[in-house]
C-alpha positions in Angstrom: 107.3 -133.8 61.3 110.3 -132.4 63.1 113.2 -134.7 64.1 112.5 -134.7 67.8 108.8 -135.6 67.3 110.0 -138.4 65.0 112.3 -139.7 67.7 109.5 -139.6 70.3 107.2 -141.4 68.0 109.8 -144.1 67.1 110.6 -144.7 70.8 106.9 -145.0 71.6 106.4 -147.6 68.8 109.5 -149.5 70.0 108.5 -149.5 73.7 104.8 -150.4 73.1 105.6 -152.9 70.3 102.6 -151.6 68.3 101.9 -148.7 66.0 98.3 -148.5 67.2 99.2 -148.4 70.9 101.9 -145.8 70.2 99.3 -143.8 68.2 96.9 -144.0 71.2 99.6 -142.9 73.6 100.6 -139.9 71.5 97.0 -139.0 70.5 97.6 -139.6 66.8 95.9 -141.8 64.2 97.5 -145.2 63.4 97.8 -144.2 59.8 99.8 -141.1 60.7 102.2 -143.1 62.8 102.6 -145.7 60.0 103.3 -142.9 57.6 105.8 -141.2 59.9 107.8 -144.4 60.5 107.9 -145.0 56.8 109.3 -141.5 56.2 111.9 -142.1 58.9 113.0 -145.4 57.4 113.2 -143.8 54.0 115.3 -141.0 55.4 117.7 -143.4 57.1 117.7 -145.8 54.1 117.0 -148.9 56.3 114.1 -150.7 57.9 113.7 -150.1 61.7 110.9 -152.6 62.2 110.2 -156.1 60.8 106.4 -156.1 60.5 103.9 -158.8 59.8 100.1 -158.9 60.2 100.5 -160.3 63.7 103.8 -158.9 65.1 106.3 -156.2 65.0 110.0 -156.4 66.0 113.0 -154.1 65.9 115.7 -154.8 63.3 119.4 -154.7 64.2 119.4 -151.1 62.9 116.2 -150.4 64.9 117.9 -151.6 68.2 120.8 -149.3 67.5 118.6 -146.3 66.6 116.5 -146.9 69.7 119.5 -146.7 72.0 120.7 -143.5 70.4 117.2 -142.0 70.3 116.8 -142.5 74.0 120.1 -140.8 74.6 119.1 -137.8 72.5 115.7 -137.4 74.2 117.3 -137.8 77.6 119.9 -135.2 76.8 117.2 -132.8 75.5 115.2 -133.2 78.7 118.3 -132.5 80.8 119.1 -129.4 78.7 115.6 -128.0 79.2 115.8 -128.8 82.9 119.1 -127.0 83.3 118.0 -123.9 81.3 114.8 -123.8 83.4 116.9 -123.9 86.6 118.8 -120.8 85.5 115.6 -118.8 85.9 114.1 -120.4 89.0 114.7 -122.6 92.0 115.8 -126.1 91.3 113.1 -128.6 90.4 112.8 -132.1 89.0 114.3 -135.4 90.1 117.8 -136.4 91.0 118.6 -140.1 90.8 121.4 -141.3 93.0 123.1 -144.6 93.6 125.5 -145.4 96.4 126.9 -148.3 98.5 124.6 -149.7 101.2 126.9 -148.7 104.0 126.7 -145.0 103.1 123.0 -144.9 104.0 123.1 -145.0 107.8 126.6 -143.5 108.0 125.8 -140.1 106.3 123.6 -140.4 103.3 120.3 -140.4 105.4 121.3 -136.9 106.7 122.4 -135.8 103.3 119.1 -136.7 101.6 116.9 -135.0 104.3 119.1 -131.8 104.2 118.9 -131.7 100.4 115.1 -132.0 100.4 114.9 -129.3 103.1 117.1 -126.9 101.1 115.4 -127.6 97.8 111.6 -128.1 98.3 110.9 -128.4 94.6 113.3 -131.3 94.1 112.5 -135.0 94.2 115.1 -137.7 95.1 115.4 -141.3 94.0 118.2 -143.0 96.0 119.1 -146.6 95.4 121.6 -148.2 97.8 123.4 -151.2 96.3 126.9 -152.6 96.4 126.6 -153.8 92.8 128.3 -151.8 90.0 126.0 -149.5 88.2 126.6 -148.2 84.7 126.0 -144.4 84.8 126.0 -144.1 81.0 122.8 -146.0 80.5 120.8 -143.0 81.8 119.2 -144.6 84.9 121.1 -142.4 87.4 122.5 -138.9 87.5 125.1 -139.4 90.2 126.9 -142.2 91.9 128.8 -142.1 95.2 131.6 -144.7 95.2 134.7 -145.9 96.9 137.9 -146.5 95.0 138.9 -145.0 91.6 137.1 -144.4 88.3 138.8 -143.6 85.0 136.1 -144.7 82.6 135.5 -142.5 79.5 132.4 -140.3 79.6 132.5 -140.0 83.4 133.7 -137.4 85.8 135.0 -138.7 89.1 135.3 -136.0 91.7 137.3 -136.9 94.9 135.4 -135.9 98.0 137.5 -137.4 100.8 140.2 -139.9 101.7 138.9 -143.2 102.8 140.8 -143.7 106.0 140.5 -147.1 107.7 140.7 -147.5 111.5 140.9 -150.7 113.4 138.1 -150.7 116.0 137.1 -152.8 119.0 134.8 -152.4 122.0 136.2 -151.3 125.3 135.0 -154.6 126.8 137.0 -156.6 124.2 140.2 -154.6 124.8 139.8 -154.9 128.6 139.4 -158.7 128.2 142.1 -159.4 125.5 144.4 -156.4 125.8 145.2 -153.6 123.4 147.5 -154.5 120.4 150.5 -152.2 120.3 152.1 -153.4 117.1 151.0 -155.4 114.0 152.5 -158.6 115.3 150.1 -158.5 118.3 147.1 -159.0 115.9 147.9 -162.7 115.5 146.8 -163.2 119.1 143.5 -161.4 118.6 140.1 -162.3 117.1 139.5 -160.5 113.9 136.3 -159.7 112.0 136.9 -159.9 108.2 134.7 -158.5 105.5 134.6 -160.9 102.6 134.9 -159.6 99.1 136.5 -161.0 95.9 138.9 -158.0 95.8 139.9 -158.2 99.4 143.0 -160.0 100.8 142.2 -162.0 103.9 145.4 -160.5 105.4 145.4 -157.0 106.9 148.2 -154.7 105.6 149.5 -151.9 107.7 152.4 -149.5 107.1 154.6 -147.1 109.1 157.8 -145.3 108.3 158.0 -147.1 105.0 157.7 -150.6 106.5 154.7 -152.8 105.6 153.3 -155.4 107.9 150.6 -158.1 107.3 148.5 -160.3 109.6 148.4 -164.1 108.8 145.3 -166.2 108.3 141.6 -165.4 108.3 139.3 -163.9 110.9 137.2 -165.6 113.5 134.1 -164.2 111.9 134.0 -163.6 108.1 131.0 -162.1 106.3 130.0 -160.2 103.2 127.7 -158.0 105.3 129.5 -155.2 107.0 126.6 -154.4 109.3 126.8 -157.9 110.7 130.5 -157.4 111.5 129.8 -154.0 113.1 127.2 -155.6 115.4 129.7 -158.3 116.4 132.4 -155.7 117.0 130.0 -153.7 119.3 129.3 -156.9 121.2 133.0 -157.5 121.9 133.8 -160.3 119.5 136.9 -158.9 117.9 138.8 -156.3 116.0 137.3 -154.7 112.8 138.8 -152.5 110.1 136.2 -149.8 109.8 136.1 -146.8 107.3 136.3 -143.6 109.4 133.1 -142.2 107.8 131.2 -145.2 109.3 133.1 -145.6 112.6 133.1 -141.9 113.7 129.7 -142.0 115.5 130.7 -145.1 117.4 134.1 -143.7 118.3 132.6 -140.4 119.4 130.0 -142.1 121.7 132.7 -144.4 123.2 131.0 -147.6 121.9 134.2 -148.4 120.0 137.8 -147.6 120.4 140.5 -147.4 117.7 143.8 -149.2 118.0 147.2 -149.0 116.2 146.4 -145.4 115.2 150.0 -144.6 114.4 149.9 -147.3 111.6 148.4 -146.7 108.2 145.9 -149.4 107.2 146.1 -150.0 103.5 142.6 -149.3 102.2 143.4 -150.2 98.6 140.8 -153.0 98.3 138.2 -150.7 100.1 139.1 -147.8 97.9 141.5 -144.9 98.5 138.8 -142.2 98.2 135.2 -141.4 98.3 134.1 -140.3 94.9 131.2 -138.5 93.3 130.8 -139.9 89.8 128.6 -138.5 87.1 128.4 -138.4 83.2 130.7 -135.8 81.7 127.8 -134.2 79.8 126.1 -133.4 83.2 129.1 -131.4 84.5 127.1 -128.1 84.7 123.9 -129.6 86.3 123.1 -127.5 89.4 121.2 -130.3 91.1 124.2 -132.7 91.0 126.6 -130.1 92.4 124.0 -129.1 95.1 123.8 -132.7 96.3 127.6 -133.1 96.3 127.8 -130.0 98.5 125.5 -131.7 101.0 127.6 -134.8 100.9 130.8 -132.8 101.6 129.1 -130.9 104.4 128.1 -134.2 106.0 131.6 -135.7 105.7 133.0 -132.4 107.2 130.7 -132.9 110.1 132.1 -136.4 110.7 135.7 -135.0 110.6 136.5 -136.8 107.3 137.3 -133.6 105.3 
């Protein structure tokens, strides 16, 4: 039995929890599976399964071997896929994770454009604001805000994450337009709540930093809710330009204090494309990133 077949067989046994079910899955006899696992354990010099007449469970060594076996099989699948794509149009599945707010802002367009351009590709796109570990093999690519310096990952900057302060024309007509940071104290503010965010807004110009005191009139951990309130004229909202641009272009929102730099540190300085370093040459990842860059360029972000 070759080593890759042995890995496949071991993983099947571990995932089904049964030699007989693994044998059925792989169209082998139970005795052949039992013999193969015995040979694998003999080669490794350790037991991978604790077996009784009624149950079977992975040993500590078995858990470690399962993790590494999955990585090897996943990598081999990726290599075969990449080699195949050298000879033909891209095919297969691309698994992407991104923040929820990216969806309506530009990712909807990116996904449909990608599918149009690559008819043999499938997409799995999961939108979540929770941190996702890319090294566990569930995703090929993550779009993120901020920075990433974790080993084993490549973080490719796509655009600066400029923040603009927005309000509806009706709100500004009613409350006046702030001309300097100190004016913000007299305005209703809409604050996004996040553990990493300061309740104050920090602005900078000509080397001078300014901050606003206190918290906002409306505070929420849901940015879409804050956008809706801003559109209805309930206050000022710091808004990443990639999300605000359609509202600014249509006149639904106006930006204020444009000559001040809103510190985006807690939001993240850049939009990043992050992927495992061993996937650096994968065509499908780079093709998707190109679609993202095209969408951001269309919004005037690049």
